[in-house]
N, C-alpha and C positions, 0 to 999 in steps of 0.2 A: 616371557611374552615374545611373540614373534614380531619383528619390525616389518612394516609394509611400505612399499614405495608409492602407494596410492595418494594422490593429491586430494585434498578436501575441496570440493566444488563450492564456491560462494553461492549463497542463496540468491534466488532471483524472485521477482514478483510472481512468476508462474508457479513457484513453490507455495505461494500463499493465496493466490487468486485463481479461480477457474470460471470459465464461461461455458455453459452447456444449455442448449435449447430446452432440454428436459428439466432444467432447474431454473425456476423463475423466468422462463421464456428467454434465457440467454443473458440475463442481467449478471454482471460480474458479482460473484459471491466469494466469501472466504472459503478456501479449500476445506472440504469435509463438513461444510455447514450449508445451511440455506439462508445465511445472513448476508444481505447485500452489502457490498463495500460502501455504497453510497450512504448507508445508515451510519457508518462511522463518522463521515463528514457532517451529516445532519445533526448528530448528537453533539459534536464539537462546536458546530455553529450555533447551537442553542445553549451554549455555555455549560454543557456537561463535561466532566473531566474524562480522561481516558480510563481511569479506574471505574467510573460510573458506567461507561460504555461496556467495559469488560464484565462488570457485575450483571448488567442487563443481558449480555450475550456471552454466557460462560463457555460456549463452544468455540469462540474466537480466542486464539492465543495472543498474549501480549506481543510475542515476536512477530506475528502476522500483522497486527495493528501498527506496530512501530515500523515495520518494513514498508507498509503502504504509505504511512505518513512521511517517512524518509524519502521515498521515491518521489512523492508529490513535491516535497521541498526542493529536491534536486532538479526536477523538471521546471519548477518556478524559477530557480536560480539561473538555469540555462536560458530560459525564455527572457528573463530580465537582462542577462548579459548580451543576448542577441539583439534585443531592442536597443540597448545602449550603443552597441557597435553600429547598428544601422542608422542611428541619429547623429553620430559623430560627423562634424563638418557640414551639417545641413542647415545651420543657422545663418 
């Protein structure tokens, strides 16, 4: 085998989500599907498991769903930290 010096690029949300006016009017969908990203959150909010969502939408990969959920959690953590920082010393 030949060794390569190419670095592996970490996945980003754009690897899993696409917006295109021609697909559902530009609503964010999982790449390669017509499944809106919002449907993941709607399913989870209605007490469906991730496995149930993936069964209902077999064109969505587990990696894509987990990447979206991870990003959402990271954004929530950053938002929480910023809110905490902005309230320090205001009492």
